[in-house]
N, C-alpha and C positions, 0 to 999 in steps of 0.2 A: 176352372175345372168344375163340374157339377158333381153331386154326390153319387150319381149313377156311375159316372166314369170313375171316381175314386173307388167305389165299391168293386167294380171289375178288376181294376188294378190291385186293390187290396186282396181279392180273392186269388189272383194270379201270384201274389206272395205267400199265399197259405194253401198251396196246392197239396200237401201231403196231410193224410188223416192224422198222423201223430202231431203234426203241429198244430192243426185245428183242435184235437183233443187237449193239448197242453194249454191252449187259449180257453177252451171251455172250462177246464178246471181252474184255471188261473181266474177267469172272471167271476166264477162262483166263490172262489177263495176271496178275491177282492171284495165282492159283494157282503161277503161275510165280515170282512173288516169294517165297512160302513155300518154295518148292522151293530157290531161290537161297540163301535164308537157311539151309536145313538143309544144303546141300551146301557152301557156302562160308563160312558164318558172318559174312558182311558184312552187318550191319544196315542200313547206309546203302543199299547196292544193293537189298536187299529191299524196303525202305521206298519207294524210287523207284519200283521196278517195281509195287508195291502201289498207289501214289498214281497212277501212270499207268493202271492198271486202273479204279480209282475215278473218275478224270477222264473215261474213256470212258462209264461209266454216267451221270454227270452231264451229259455232253454229250447223251446220248440223251433225258435228261428235258427240260433246257433248250431244245435246239435241234430236235430231232426231234419229241418228244410234245409240248412247250409246256406242261409242268407241272413241279412241284417233286418231288424224290425223296420216295418213300413210306418214311418213317423212323419209323412209330408205334412199332415194336418192331425194333431194329436186328439183333438176333441171328436173329429170325424172317425179316427181310429178306434176311440172308445166306443163310439155309437156302432161302429161296424163289428166290433167284438160282441156286443150285445145282439145285434142283428144276426150275426153268424150263429150264435147259440140258439136264438129263437128259431131261425130257419133250419137249423139241423134238427131240432127238436120236433118241428112240424113236417119234416120231409121236403121243404121247399129248396133246401140248399142244393140239392143235386142239380136242379134246373139252373141255378145260379152259376154253378162250377162249369155246366157244360156250356153256357154262354160265354164264361170267361175263357173257356178252353177254345171256342169258336173265334172268339175276337183275337185271341193270342195267335192261332194259325193264320187268321187273317193278316195280322200284322207282319208275321213272318214271310208273308207273301209280298210284302212291300206296299200295303195299303194305307201306312200312316196312322195306325191305331198304336196305342202303348204296346211296346214289345215286352213280351216275357214267355217263359217256357209254358206250354200247355198245362192246363189243370189236370191232375190226375188223381186216383185214389178217391173217387167220389164218396161223398157222405160224411 
């Protein structure tokens, strides 16, 4: 699987704006944990902050999206979290979500692409 294919499948698992918002906040909180570790050296503080960020992402999946976290490739998933945040901030994410939506519809028509529900709630 290429990262591009992973990215489309990742977006199909993050269709709802609320799920993406939980990831954005969780990513920033997790980054705060890394900064706290670098500045203070307190591993317990950094782990607590990091777990809080991860908890927000889990909440987004289980409560908002109603699915399980997309963890096929954890490092790619982390990279995708940062990419999703960056592209949301620059306005580029809408195009990616539309592409994921098109590919999901294409897959539902039986054309052998990864199957998932169409992306919705753009942005």
